N, C-alpha and C positions, 0 to 999 in steps of 0.2 A: 351480756357483752360488758367487758371491763375495759372501757376506753379511758386512757389517761388524758386528763384535761391539758390543753395547751394554752399558754399565756403569750400575749403579744403586746407590742407598743407601736404606735404609729409615729415615726420620727420624720419630720419634714416631708410627709406624704408617703413614706416608704414603711411598709410593715416589717417589723423585726420580731422574730421569735425570742421569747425570754425564758430563762431557766426555771422560773417559779412564779408564785402569785405576787411577789414584790421584787423590785429591783432598786438598788441604790443608784444615785446619780453618777457616782464614780464607775459603777459597773456599766451603766449606759454609755458613759464616755468611752470606756474601753471597747465595748461591743461595737459601737458605731464609729469609733475613731474620731471623736469630737475633741478638738484642741482644748486645753485647759483654760485658755482665755475667753472662750465662747460662752455666752450665757445660755442656759437651758430654761425654757418656759413651758409649763404645763397649761394647756388651754382649759379654761373653765367650761363647765357644762351648764347649760341654761343661763341662769342669772349670776352664776359664780364668775368672778374675775379670773383672768389669766394670772398665773403666779410664777415668779422667778424662783427657781430652786437652787440650793447650794449642793456641793458635793457630798455633804453629810446627810442630805435628805433621802427619804425612801419614797418611791412611787408605787401606789397600790394598783395591781393589775387584776385583782380577783373579781371585780364587778364588771369591768369593761376593758376595752382596748383604748387607753388614753391617747390623746393626740398631743404630741410634744414637738417643739421646734427649737432649733439652736440658732443663735445669731452671733456674728462676730462682734468684738468690742467696738464701741462707737467712740468718736472723738469730738463730742460736742464742745464748742468753745475753742477748739484748736485753731491756730492761724491757718489760712489756706496755703496750700503748697504753691510757692511762687514759681516753680518750674513746670507746672502742669499746663 
Protein backbone atom coordinates (compact mmCIF):
# COMPACT_ATOMS: atom_id res chain seq x y z
CA UNK A 1 0.00 0.00 0.00
CA UNK A 2 1.53 3.33 -1.08
CA UNK A 3 -0.39 5.85 0.96
CA UNK A 4 0.68 9.49 0.73
CA UNK A 5 1.30 11.10 4.11
CA UNK A 6 -0.97 13.96 5.07
CA UNK A 7 0.16 16.96 7.11
CA UNK A 8 -2.02 19.18 9.26
CA UNK A 9 -1.94 22.03 11.71
CA UNK A 10 -4.43 22.80 14.47
CA UNK A 11 -5.32 26.49 14.28
CA UNK A 12 -7.57 27.92 17.01
CA UNK A 13 -8.91 24.39 17.56
CA UNK A 14 -9.68 23.74 13.88
CA UNK A 15 -7.67 21.16 11.92
CA UNK A 16 -6.32 22.45 8.60
CA UNK A 17 -4.69 20.23 5.98
CA UNK A 18 -1.28 21.49 4.88
CA UNK A 19 0.40 20.96 1.49
CA UNK A 20 3.61 19.47 2.91
CA UNK A 21 5.82 18.78 5.95
CA UNK A 22 6.47 22.49 6.56
CA UNK A 23 4.43 25.64 6.19
CA UNK A 24 5.55 29.24 6.35
CA UNK A 25 3.64 31.61 8.57
CA UNK A 26 2.65 33.68 5.51
CA UNK A 27 1.25 30.50 3.86
CA UNK A 28 -0.70 29.81 7.05
CA UNK A 29 -2.06 33.37 7.02
CA UNK A 30 -3.26 32.90 3.43
CA UNK A 31 -4.68 29.42 4.04
CA UNK A 32 -6.61 30.45 7.15
CA UNK A 33 -7.28 34.09 6.17
CA UNK A 34 -5.52 35.47 9.26
CA UNK A 35 -5.17 39.28 9.07
CA UNK A 36 -1.63 40.65 8.88
CA UNK A 37 -1.95 42.48 12.21
CA UNK A 38 -2.81 39.34 14.20
CA UNK A 39 -0.06 37.54 16.10
CA UNK A 40 0.48 33.83 15.52
CA UNK A 41 1.62 31.73 18.46
CA UNK A 42 2.83 28.12 18.30
CA UNK A 43 1.98 26.28 21.53
CA UNK A 44 4.96 24.70 23.24
CA UNK A 45 5.03 20.96 23.86
CA UNK A 46 5.79 19.72 27.37
CA UNK A 47 8.11 22.20 29.10
CA UNK A 48 8.68 24.26 25.95
CA UNK A 49 7.20 27.78 26.09
CA UNK A 50 4.72 29.08 23.56
CA UNK A 51 6.44 31.16 20.88
CA UNK A 52 5.31 34.09 18.80
CA UNK A 53 6.31 33.52 15.16
CA UNK A 54 6.87 36.03 12.38
CA UNK A 55 5.79 35.84 8.73
CA UNK A 56 9.28 34.69 7.68
CA UNK A 57 9.28 31.70 10.09
CA UNK A 58 8.56 28.13 9.06
CA UNK A 59 6.50 25.68 11.14
CA UNK A 60 7.53 22.00 11.07
CA UNK A 61 4.60 19.62 10.57
CA UNK A 62 6.64 16.45 10.01
CA UNK A 63 6.65 15.14 13.60
CA UNK A 64 3.17 16.07 14.79
CA UNK A 65 0.18 18.31 14.24
CA UNK A 66 1.24 21.50 16.04
CA UNK A 67 -1.33 23.58 17.85
CA UNK A 68 -1.27 27.23 16.81
CA UNK A 69 -3.49 30.14 17.67
CA UNK A 70 -3.90 33.66 16.38
CA UNK A 71 -4.69 36.72 18.42
CA UNK A 72 -5.70 40.22 17.44
CA UNK A 73 -3.39 43.09 18.27
CA UNK A 74 -3.64 44.37 21.82
CA UNK A 75 -3.60 47.98 22.92
CA UNK A 76 -2.02 47.87 26.36
CA UNK A 77 -1.59 51.34 27.77
CA UNK A 78 -4.10 52.92 25.41
CA UNK A 79 -6.51 55.37 26.97
CA UNK A 80 -10.00 53.95 27.53
CA UNK A 81 -12.66 54.71 24.96
CA UNK A 82 -14.62 57.62 26.44
CA UNK A 83 -17.68 56.79 24.34
CA UNK A 84 -18.05 53.19 25.53
